[in-house]
Biotite code that builds the C-alpha atoms (Angstrom):
import biotite.structure as struc

atoms = struc.array([
    struc.Atom([-10.533, 19.758, 13.252], chain_id="A", res_id=1, res_name="MET", atom_name="CA", element="C"),
    struc.Atom([-7.662, 18.384, 15.333], chain_id="A", res_id=2, res_name="LYS", atom_name="CA", element="C"),
    struc.Atom([-6.467, 15.093, 13.704], chain_id="A", res_id=3, res_name="PRO", atom_name="CA", element="C"),
    struc.Atom([-6.287, 11.657, 15.295], chain_id="A", res_id=4, res_name="ILE", atom_name="CA", element="C"),
    struc.Atom([-3.086, 9.854, 14.809], chain_id="A", res_id=5, res_name="ILE", atom_name="CA", element="C"),
    struc.Atom([-3.409, 5.896, 14.011], chain_id="A", res_id=6, res_name="THR", atom_name="CA", element="C"),
    struc.Atom([-0.306, 3.239, 15.093], chain_id="A", res_id=7, res_name="ILE", atom_name="CA", element="C"),
    struc.Atom([-1.350, 0.137, 13.500], chain_id="A", res_id=8, res_name="GLU", atom_name="CA", element="C"),
    struc.Atom([1.041, -2.605, 14.361], chain_id="A", res_id=9, res_name="TYR", atom_name="CA", element="C"),
    struc.Atom([1.565, -5.949, 14.368], chain_id="A", res_id=10, res_name="CYS", atom_name="CA", element="C"),
    struc.Atom([-0.099, -7.893, 17.350], chain_id="A", res_id=11, res_name="PRO", atom_name="CA", element="C"),
    struc.Atom([1.603, -11.222, 16.419], chain_id="A", res_id=12, res_name="LYS", atom_name="CA", element="C"),
    struc.Atom([5.438, -9.278, 17.015], chain_id="A", res_id=13, res_name="CYS", atom_name="CA", element="C"),
    struc.Atom([4.484, -8.353, 20.111], chain_id="A", res_id=14, res_name="GLY", atom_name="CA", element="C"),
    struc.Atom([4.293, -4.336, 19.114], chain_id="A", res_id=15, res_name="TRP", atom_name="CA", element="C"),
    struc.Atom([1.617, -3.405, 21.496], chain_id="A", res_id=16, res_name="LEU", atom_name="CA", element="C"),
    struc.Atom([4.008, -1.917, 24.059], chain_id="A", res_id=17, res_name="LEU", atom_name="CA", element="C"),
    struc.Atom([6.045, -0.835, 21.333], chain_id="A", res_id=18, res_name="ARG", atom_name="CA", element="C"),
    struc.Atom([2.979, 1.143, 20.529], chain_id="A", res_id=19, res_name="ALA", atom_name="CA", element="C"),
    struc.Atom([1.356, 2.543, 23.937], chain_id="A", res_id=20, res_name="ALA", atom_name="CA", element="C"),
    struc.Atom([4.759, 3.910, 24.612], chain_id="A", res_id=21, res_name="TYR", atom_name="CA", element="C"),
    struc.Atom([4.187, 6.101, 21.446], chain_id="A", res_id=22, res_name="MET", atom_name="CA", element="C"),
    struc.Atom([0.628, 6.602, 21.899], chain_id="A", res_id=23, res_name="ALA", atom_name="CA", element="C"),
    struc.Atom([2.152, 7.911, 25.974], chain_id="A", res_id=24, res_name="GLN", atom_name="CA", element="C"),
    struc.Atom([4.464, 10.341, 24.201], chain_id="A", res_id=25, res_name="GLU", atom_name="CA", element="C"),
    struc.Atom([1.874, 11.794, 21.664], chain_id="A", res_id=26, res_name="ILE", atom_name="CA", element="C"),
    struc.Atom([-0.615, 12.987, 23.854], chain_id="A", res_id=27, res_name="LEU", atom_name="CA", element="C"),
    struc.Atom([1.951, 13.929, 26.171], chain_id="A", res_id=28, res_name="THR", atom_name="CA", element="C"),
    struc.Atom([3.745, 16.017, 23.722], chain_id="A", res_id=29, res_name="ARG", atom_name="CA", element="C"),
    struc.Atom([0.502, 17.278, 21.970], chain_id="A", res_id=30, res_name="PHE", atom_name="CA", element="C"),
    struc.Atom([-1.450, 17.487, 23.920], chain_id="A", res_id=31, res_name="THR", atom_name="CA", element="C"),
    struc.Atom([-3.817, 20.919, 22.316], chain_id="A", res_id=32, res_name="ASP", atom_name="CA", element="C"),
    struc.Atom([-2.672, 19.307, 18.953], chain_id="A", res_id=33, res_name="GLU", atom_name="CA", element="C"),
    struc.Atom([-4.463, 15.925, 18.793], chain_id="A", res_id=34, res_name="VAL", atom_name="CA", element="C"),
    struc.Atom([-7.428, 14.461, 19.261], chain_id="A", res_id=35, res_name="GLU", atom_name="CA", element="C"),
    struc.Atom([-5.950, 11.228, 20.379], chain_id="A", res_id=36, res_name="GLY", atom_name="CA", element="C"),
    struc.Atom([-4.412, 8.111, 18.960], chain_id="A", res_id=37, res_name="VAL", atom_name="CA", element="C"),
    struc.Atom([-5.089, 4.978, 18.427], chain_id="A", res_id=38, res_name="LEU", atom_name="CA", element="C"),
    struc.Atom([-3.453, 1.613, 18.303], chain_id="A", res_id=39, res_name="LEU", atom_name="CA", element="C"),
    struc.Atom([-5.058, -0.882, 15.740], chain_id="A", res_id=40, res_name="LYS", atom_name="CA", element="C"),
    struc.Atom([-4.329, -3.925, 15.815], chain_id="A", res_id=41, res_name="PRO", atom_name="CA", element="C"),
    struc.Atom([-2.846, -4.586, 11.689], chain_id="A", res_id=42, res_name="SER", atom_name="CA", element="C"),
    struc.Atom([-4.510, -8.181, 10.137], chain_id="A", res_id=43, res_name="ALA", atom_name="CA", element="C"),
    struc.Atom([-1.425, -8.136, 7.889], chain_id="A", res_id=44, res_name="VAL", atom_name="CA", element="C"),
    struc.Atom([2.311, -9.617, 9.735], chain_id="A", res_id=45, res_name="SER", atom_name="CA", element="C"),
    struc.Atom([6.045, -6.859, 10.255], chain_id="A", res_id=46, res_name="GLY", atom_name="CA", element="C"),
    struc.Atom([3.331, -4.302, 9.746], chain_id="A", res_id=47, res_name="ARG", atom_name="CA", element="C"),
    struc.Atom([4.224, -0.517, 12.291], chain_id="A", res_id=48, res_name="TYR", atom_name="CA", element="C"),
    struc.Atom([2.527, 2.523, 10.615], chain_id="A", res_id=49, res_name="THR", atom_name="CA", element="C"),
    struc.Atom([1.776, 5.301, 11.996], chain_id="A", res_id=50, res_name="ILE", atom_name="CA", element="C"),
    struc.Atom([-0.378, 7.797, 10.537], chain_id="A", res_id=51, res_name="PHE", atom_name="CA", element="C"),
    struc.Atom([-1.898, 11.631, 10.738], chain_id="A", res_id=52, res_name="VAL", atom_name="CA", element="C"),
    struc.Atom([-5.096, 11.293, 9.607], chain_id="A", res_id=53, res_name="ALA", atom_name="CA", element="C"),
    struc.Atom([-5.168, 9.246, 6.990], chain_id="A", res_id=54, res_name="ASP", atom_name="CA", element="C"),
    struc.Atom([-2.125, 9.474, 5.286], chain_id="A", res_id=55, res_name="ARG", atom_name="CA", element="C"),
    struc.Atom([0.974, 7.503, 6.154], chain_id="A", res_id=56, res_name="ALA", atom_name="CA", element="C"),
    struc.Atom([3.701, 9.036, 8.608], chain_id="A", res_id=57, res_name="LEU", atom_name="CA", element="C"),
    struc.Atom([5.805, 6.674, 8.930], chain_id="A", res_id=58, res_name="TYR", atom_name="CA", element="C"),
    struc.Atom([6.469, 3.099, 8.352], chain_id="A", res_id=59, res_name="ASP", atom_name="CA", element="C"),
    struc.Atom([8.551, 0.816, 9.908], chain_id="A", res_id=60, res_name="ARG", atom_name="CA", element="C"),
    struc.Atom([9.167, -1.745, 6.162], chain_id="A", res_id=61, res_name="LYS", atom_name="CA", element="C"),
    struc.Atom([10.103, 1.377, 4.299], chain_id="A", res_id=62, res_name="LYS", atom_name="CA", element="C"),
    struc.Atom([12.141, 3.301, 6.673], chain_id="A", res_id=63, res_name="ASN", atom_name="CA", element="C"),
    struc.Atom([14.167, 0.671, 7.482], chain_id="A", res_id=64, res_name="GLY", atom_name="CA", element="C"),
    struc.Atom([13.243, -0.031, 11.066], chain_id="A", res_id=65, res_name="GLY", atom_name="CA", element="C"),
    struc.Atom([11.320, 1.470, 14.221], chain_id="A", res_id=66, res_name="PHE", atom_name="CA", element="C"),
    struc.Atom([11.658, 5.521, 13.936], chain_id="A", res_id=67, res_name="PRO", atom_name="CA", element="C"),
    struc.Atom([13.502, 7.648, 17.617], chain_id="A", res_id=68, res_name="GLU", atom_name="CA", element="C"),
    struc.Atom([10.903, 8.882, 19.673], chain_id="A", res_id=69, res_name="ILE", atom_name="CA", element="C"),
    struc.Atom([13.006, 11.781, 18.840], chain_id="A", res_id=70, res_name="LYS", atom_name="CA", element="C"),
    struc.Atom([12.190, 11.383, 15.298], chain_id="A", res_id=71, res_name="GLN", atom_name="CA", element="C"),
    struc.Atom([8.266, 11.015, 15.264], chain_id="A", res_id=72, res_name="LEU", atom_name="CA", element="C"),
    struc.Atom([8.073, 13.734, 17.825], chain_id="A", res_id=73, res_name="LYS", atom_name="CA", element="C"),
    struc.Atom([9.696, 15.869, 15.181], chain_id="A", res_id=74, res_name="GLN", atom_name="CA", element="C"),
    struc.Atom([7.052, 14.300, 11.909], chain_id="A", res_id=75, res_name="LEU", atom_name="CA", element="C"),
    struc.Atom([3.200, 14.225, 14.039], chain_id="A", res_id=76, res_name="ILE", atom_name="CA", element="C"),
    struc.Atom([4.934, 18.516, 15.064], chain_id="A", res_id=77, res_name="ARG", atom_name="CA", element="C"),
    struc.Atom([5.810, 19.016, 11.942], chain_id="A", res_id=78, res_name="ASP", atom_name="CA", element="C"),
    struc.Atom([2.391, 17.430, 10.299], chain_id="A", res_id=79, res_name="GLU", atom_name="CA", element="C"),
    struc.Atom([0.959, 19.057, 13.389], chain_id="A", res_id=80, res_name="VAL", atom_name="CA", element="C"),
    struc.Atom([1.778, 22.182, 14.458], chain_id="A", res_id=81, res_name="SER", atom_name="CA", element="C"),
    struc.Atom([4.900, 23.404, 12.825], chain_id="A", res_id=82, res_name="PRO", atom_name="CA", element="C"),
    struc.Atom([6.032, 25.844, 15.302], chain_id="A", res_id=83, res_name="THR", atom_name="CA", element="C"),
    struc.Atom([5.442, 24.161, 18.006], chain_id="A", res_id=84, res_name="LYS", atom_name="CA", element="C"),
    struc.Atom([9.578, 23.799, 19.793], chain_id="A", res_id=85, res_name="HIS", atom_name="CA", element="C"),
    struc.Atom([10.222, 20.484, 20.918], chain_id="A", res_id=86, res_name="LEU", atom_name="CA", element="C"),
    struc.Atom([12.222, 21.372, 23.918], chain_id="A", res_id=87, res_name="GLY", atom_name="CA", element="C"),
    struc.Atom([15.547, 19.110, 23.903], chain_id="A", res_id=88, res_name="HIS", atom_name="CA", element="C"),
    struc.Atom([13.129, 17.252, 21.193], chain_id="A", res_id=89, res_name="SER", atom_name="CA", element="C"),
    struc.Atom([14.013, 19.401, 18.994], chain_id="A", res_id=90, res_name="ASP", atom_name="CA", element="C"),
    struc.Atom([16.014, 19.849, 16.106], chain_id="A", res_id=91, res_name="LYS", atom_name="CA", element="C"),
    struc.Atom([19.550, 21.267, 15.872], chain_id="A", res_id=92, res_name="SER", atom_name="CA", element="C"),
])
């Protein structure tokens, strides 16, 4: 079964557009590897956490900011399809 990527974001902080942009990038790159992307408004102020299935992959507070899209694609690739080549976004 393909995993669902969840982006939990703080609506009070205005991070919906950032979450939607990241969802678009994930869906474009991982069309065949993920079931979909869920955008989930958080009840906790300041939260921005990205999950693969139910496992936290990236947390803004723990990781010290937002991920660059290149970094996010690499993290998701490592979880859902480790052999997938990401083109210019790939690790050197």
